[in-house]
N, C-alpha and C positions, 0 to 999 in steps of 0.2 A: 708595268709592261713598258722594256729597255724601245728603243728603238733609233738607228744608224742614221736618222737623217735628223737635220732641224723643223722647225714649225714648218709646215705649211706646204713641206713636200708630198707625195703622194702616201708613204708609206706612214706618216704622221697623223694623216688625215682621218685613213681608214683605222687608226690605232686609237680613234679619238672615236671616232664613230660605233666601233668594236665596243671602246673601254664602257660608254655611256649603257652600253644595253646589257652588257656581262655583269658589272656591279649586283642590281635586283638579284640577277641569278646567285650569287656568290654570296649575297650578303658581305660582301665587301667591299672600298672603295679601291678603283682601279686605277693611278699614278700613270699618268703617260711621261716617261723621261725619255728628254733628247738628249742621245751625246752625240752627236756627228764629229766625221774626221779618220784620217788614215784607210779610206774605204771601207769602212763601215767598221774597223777591226778594233776601234776603241770603246764600240758598242757590245761586240761580240767578247769581247776580252773579259770588261767588268759582267756579261752574264754568264761566263762559263766558271767564273769566279764567284761568282753568288752562292749563298747559303740553300743549298739544294729541297729547301722545306718547303716547295709551291708556292710561296710569294713573293718569287722572284719570271716574270717571261722576256723572252726575249723573240720580237717581232721584225722580223728580217727579207731583206727583198734577198731572188735567189744572187745576184750580184754578187754576193759574199761567197758563193760556192765557186765560183768564177776566180774571188781577186786572188789565195793564194796562188793561182799562177801567173798571173800577172803584175803581182808585186816585185821589187826588188826579193833578191834570196836572202839578203839578211832582214826582212823587214818581219818584224814582229808578226805574224800571223797566226788566227784561231782556224782548224779545220773544223768547221762548223759540222762535217760529216761524221767525225768522233769523238767532237771536245763538247758536245751536248744531246740532248735530249727528244727528239721531235714529238711535239704534241697532237697539232694539225695543221694540210695546208685551208686556210680560210679562202681565199682568193686568186682567181689568176685575171689578167687582162691583155686582152689582144695587143699588141704592136706593128705600127703602121710606118710606111715611106711617105713624111709627110712634103710639101713644099711651099713655101710662104705665098699666100694666097695672091698679094699683089703682083710677084715676081709671076706666078704661070699663067695670070692672065695676060699679064705684057709678052711674056716667050710664049705665048701658046700651048701652055704645059697643060694637058688636061687626062694621058696616062705615063706610064715608064717609057713607052716607048718613045715618047714626044721628048720626055725628061734626055732620055739618053743623046740625043738628038743634038739636044743644047749643049749639055754637058760635055760631048765633043768637040766641040768649038773653042772650047775654055779648060784646057788643058790643067790640073791642082785643083777645079773645082773643090770648093770647100760644103765638107756636109760634114754633120757630128751628129753623134750618137751618146752625147751625153760622158760620162768617164770614159775611161779606156780600158776595155777589158769586160764594160756590163754587159750586158744580151743587146741592147741596140747595136752597139760599135762592133760587137762580133759579128752580127745580119749586115751593118754598114761594109765592112772589110772580107766578108765573104760574097757582097754584090758588088763592090767591086775587082774582086778578081774576077768573080764569074760573065763581070758586063764587057770585062777589059778596059774599063775608064781610069781615065788618070783624076782620083780623089784623092782630095786632102781632109785625114782628119781631122774636127780640130774639138778638142775635149773640154767639155763643161762640166763644173765640180756640179752635178746633179741636173735632174729632172727640170725640174725650175727653173732653170738659170739656162737652159739650155732651151728651153720654149719661148724662155724671153729673149732671147739670141734670134732664134725664129720667126716670131712677131715680128722682129724689129728691121730684119734683112741684116742682123749680122754675118749671118749663115741662110741661105735660101731651101735646103735640103736637110732632111735632118729623119733618122728611127728613132720613135719615138712612142708610149704606151699611150692606149687612148682613156684609160682613166684620169679622168681630171681635167683631163680638158677637151670635151667634147662639143663646149658650146664655142671653138673658134672653129670647127669642125660647121658646126649649124651655121655659123654665122660665116663662112666664106674666110676668114681670115687664113685658112692653113684649108691647104687641100689634101686629102687620102690618094696618093696614087696606088697602094696595094697593102695588102693584112701579111701578119708572116706566120696565119695561121694555114694548117694544111688545106682550108676550104675556102670556100665565103663564109663570113660570120652573118649572122641574124643580126646582128647590131650593125654592121656597112653591109649590108646585100647589094649595092651597089658598083662595091669598088670591091676586084679583083685579088684573090690569094698571088702569092709569087711564084707557089709554083705553080697555078696554070699559065700562067708566063713563061716556065719554062726550066724556075730556078727553083729546082727540088730543096737545092740547099739551104737559104735564105730562107730559114722557116724555127721561129723560137716561138715562147711562151712566158711572160716573166710571170712573177707570181712572189705570193706573199708566205713565211714558214712560219711559225711560233712553235717556240724550241721553249726546252727549262733547263738546265744546272743538272749535267750529266750525278745521277744518284738519287733524283725528288723519286720520290714512291709512286711506282705503277700504279696505288689506288688514286694517289693525287692527281697523276697526270690523265688517268682514266675518267674523273672526275670535270677536271678542265674540257677534256678533248667532249667530255659527253656537253658541256654546258656551251661553249661556241659554237657544234656544231646543229643544237637548238638554237642558239640567235642566230647564226644563216638562216633558218629553214623560213621566220618571224617572215611574214609577209609585208609590213614594218619597214624590217631591214634589205628585203631582196627588192624593195623597190627601191630603196635608198643608195645597193649597192647598183642597180642597176642605171641611175642618175646619174653615178657618179663614174661610169664604165666597165665596173668590176663584174667579176663571173663568180660567181657562188661555189666554190666549190667542197669543201670538211673530207668528213673517211675518219679513220681510223692514223692512229701514229704512223703506222705501218706503208699508208700510201704516201704521208712527208718522206720518210724517209726512204725507199724506191725512187720518188720526184726527185732527192737531191743525188739517187745515187747515179741515175741515168744523167746527170744534169753533170756530173763532176766527172763523169768517163766525157762524155761529149767537147766540154766546155776544154776541158786538159787537154783533147785532140784538136779542138779548133785551133786555141789560142796559140799552142807549137806552131801548127800549119802556116798562119798569120801572121806569125812571128811581132803579136801582141805585147806591149810591154803598157805598165800603171802612167799616167801624166806622168 
């Protein structure tokens, strides 16, 4: 199972949790191979060029749907919507507008309105959404546009580095996934001001959705997709889809995913294909409108 990040990132953590539970169902070892770099294109290229025999899977974040639109035109990109075969969308995760807890306390920030008041006094206020072109970055730039604030996007190579910077106060606001980071909100190290969901989430019932606050276009979901090389036989994809869906329904797996901040999804390969097409259209438009380019 090829992943497009280094060890410890959210996609890697989920890959290892899934691999452990998938092995007994398949009767095969499931080995996670980390291939970070080039905005995920190194991993995508390796997956796309692998033999279509059912022994290679690619676990990707939806950032890779966006990547071709923000990378340089001469970059070697892989169109994951056309060059790989969908298997299943296993999980999604909510994203939030978060501020450093100490910064929030010292500036009296408890709401998005409070943040706007503080940021207006500091033109160029630095925030991060991870890599340029990620769903978090696109949301951040859309919020900058709709709020009229003068914000400066500070790119970090991946969510883990961005969260470290937010915890350390190198940036004091970020758009980030909750997956893998829920303890920071529980401990007060970070404060969630709003979610990217269309409506309030059961995971954070006290945190308003951006749509509630009048920012209807500042919404998105982060999700992972599992794909296989084109040409992988349909019965093989069907078996993989069946077993992964079965794993996602296991009570122990669902409890673990809830602990990590993931929402189980599952479904047919067509559901992943449909989600990829929707994201492809939406982010093609948004990255052009917001003039977003890669780091």
